C-alpha positions, 0 to 999 in steps of 0.5 A: 484766870479765876471764874467764880473762885475756881480756875477756868478748866480749859483756855478759851480757844484763840478763835473763840476768844477773838469772836467774843472780843469782836462781839463785845467791841460791836455791842459794847464799844469796849473790851471785857476781861474774862475776869469781868465776864465770869464776875458777871455770870457769878452775880446774875440772878433768877430775876436776870434770867427771867426779865431777859426771857421776858424781853427776848422769848425763846420761840421757833425751835427746831428739834433734831433727834438721832437714834433708832427710835423717833421721838414722841414729840407729843409727850415732850410737849413739842 
């Protein structure tokens, strides 16, 4: 299926697509095609993203690091 003039790189897993359809039905009371979702993504603007972040601020994150050295969270601003 086309998305932004291209082709989906991999088919969506059946379980993931089923979950997406269930979410659409629950939140929108209708189902969206993959083309409709791709179109909405392609049409999203920076202002749309900023408005979403203003309405739903990102906070309360947890950080997990794996590696031989601890992460310097002070330098990362965490």
